[in-house]
N, C-alpha and C positions, 0 to 999 in steps of 0.2 A: 559103581556107586552112583546113585541118584542124589545129587547135591540137595535137591528139594526135600529129601527125607531126613537130612542131618539134624536140623533144628529140633525135630521131635525126639531124636535120640539123646541129644545133649544140649538142650535149649540154653541153659545158663552158661554153658562153656562157649559154644560157637556162635551164638546170636550176634555178638558184636562184629564178627567177621562176615556175616551173611550180607551185609550191605555192599560188599565187594562183588557180589554175584553179577555176572554179565549174562551167563547162560546156565540154566539149571541142569542141562544134559552133560553127561560125560563126553568129552571130545571123542571123535572117531579115532579108531586105530588105523592111522594113515601110513606110518612108516615102521612096519613090523621088523624087529631085529632082536638080537640079544642085548639086554641092557644091564647095567650094573645095579641100579636101583638102591644104592646106599651111598650116594655121593655126599660124604661128610668130610670135613677137613681132617678129622682124625683117622680116616681110612685111606688117605693119600700119602704115599711116600715121595719125598722130593729131595733133590740136591740142587742148591743154588737156583731156586725158583723153577726148576724143571721137574715135572712129574716123572718119577722113575718106576713107580709101581703102585699097586692097590693091595689092601688087606681086607679081610672080612668078605670073602668072595661068596659066602652062602646066599647072598641076595641076587646073584645073577639069575635072570629069567628072561623069558620071551616078553617083549614089551614094545613100546613105541618110542622111537628116537625123539619125537616131540615131547613126550612125557619126560624122558631123561634130560632133555635140554631145559624144560621147565623146572625140573627138580634142581638142576645145576644152577639156573638163574636165581631161584629162590634162595638156596643155601649159600651161594658164593657171591651173589651180587645184591639181591634185594634185602637180605637181612643185615647188610652192612649199613650202619646209620649214615654213612657219608655217600651212599650210592645216589646216582642221579640218572637222568635220561641218557646222557652221553655214554655212560658205561653200558647201559642196556643196549643202546644202538650199536655200540662197538661189537658186542657179542653176536647180536642178530645179524649184522652186516657181514661178519666173518663167516657165520654159518651159511648164509646165502651165497657168499663169494666162493666158498669151498664146494658148493654144489650139493651139500648134504640134504637140503630140503628145497622145495619149490617156494619162492617168495609168497605165493598166494596162500600157502598153508601156515605161515608165521602167526597170523592172528589166533589160531587154535592153541598156540603155546600158552596163552593166558588161562584157558580152561584147565589145562594140565597143572599150571602153577596153583590155581585156586583149589583144584581137587587135591593136590599134594598137601597144601597147607592145612586144609580141613581134615584130611585123613591123618596127618601127622599129629594135630591137636587131639583128635580122638584117640590115637594110639597112646600118646603121653598120658591122657586122662585115665585110660584103662590100666596102663602100667603103674600109675600112682596109686591105684586102688588095689593092686595085687599084693596080698600079704607076703608072698614069697619074694617079691622084688623090692626089698626094703629101700634100696638106694633111690628108687624113683619116687618115693614118698616126699622127698625134699623138693620136688619140682614146684615152682611157684607158678601155678596156672595163670594167675592174673598177669604176671610179668610176661609169660610166654604169649598170651593173647595180645598184650600191648605191642610186643615186638612183631608178631605176625600181622597185626593190624597195620603197623607202620609199613611193613614190607608189601602187604597187599594194597595199601593206599598208593604207594609208588607204582606198583605194577598195573593196577587197574587204570590209574590216571595215564600212564604211558601208553598202554594198549588202546584205551579209548581215544586218546589224542592221535597217535600215529596211525591207527587202523580204523578210526571212526566206528568203534564198537558201541 
């Protein structure tokens, strides 16, 4: 997806989020692997704060670990109204310490976060207009954009400051 083309597709929907663009290109496919691509709280099974399994496995595909990590950061950290830099630092530092990715590739995570947020908004917009999917008509797109704007504000500020983007 070329981020630069998105405003023409849904200008009234995504325009408020476009101010968070750092780079209009889709990030490179740096760490190819199988990814889950549906990291949502409702798809995780856990006991006593330990993840024990996943459901909704139809989204597993070939992808990039950086994208999967960006998706995770967006859903589990950035969309939390109480999230701050220290929580983002914690996850990034643990990922680097575990040797999953090279520290020089971490700045590319923001591009994946931004791409995920924009594509997610576009998908919700399409679902809300689908006459077969009645349950999605109740999506408050204004509220969704506000929440995503808050998450992207934190993410873009963090990545600009920590990585001089």
